[in-house]
N, C-alpha and C positions, 0 to 999 in steps of 0.2 A: 413548606418553608423549613429550611434547615439552619442549624446554628453554625456560625462561622467557626472554622477550625482554628485552633490556637497555633501561633508560630512556634515551631519546634527547632528549626535550624536557623542559626544566625541570630538568635535572640540576644545573646550576650554582646555580640558585636554591635547590634543596633542600639542596645541600651547604653553601652559605653560611649558610643558616638554622641548620643543625645545628652548624656550626663556631662561629658567633657565640654560640649558646646555651652551648656547652661553654666557650668563652673567657670569657663573662660569669660563669658559675658558678665557674670556676677563679680568675678575678680577684677576685671577692667573697670566696672562701675564703682566698686569699692575703692580702687586705687585713685580714680578720678575724684571721688568725693573727699578722700583724705588730702590729696594734693591741693585742690581748690578750696576746700572747706576748712582746712587746718594749716597746711604748710604755707600757702601764700598769705593767709591772714597773719600768721606769726612772723613771716618775713617782713611784711609791711609794718607790723608793730615795732620790730627791732629797728627798721629803717627810720621810723618816726622818732624813736627814742634817741638814736645816735645822731640825728640830724642837728640837734642843738645841744648835745652833751659836751661839756667842757671837762676833760679829764684832769687838767691842772687844778681847776677849781674844786673838783671832787677830792683830789689828793690833799689839797690844803685844808679842806674841811675835815677829812678823816685824820690828818696829822694833828690838827688843833684839838680833836677829840681824844687823842692819845691811842689810836687804834694800832699804830705801827710801833714796834718795840725797838727797831734799829735806828730810828730818828727821834730826836727830842721834840716834844710837842711845842709848837710855836704859839705862844700866848698872844692873843689879840687884845691890846690895851687901848 
């Protein structure tokens, strides 16, 4: 019974091929997780917020609170 001889030629090439394949698969998996786990959820959250957002109402509210310096605050009586 003999011991298997170690690979001496082409070792670097075979290791690089294997490591690049693993890195590519891991990178694609991470990109998919970020896209579907974070970006799509955030996009949906923004869509839900702006679906019923009234910018005129928000402006009037901020103006009445005195946020803007260029306009006079409109007092609600």
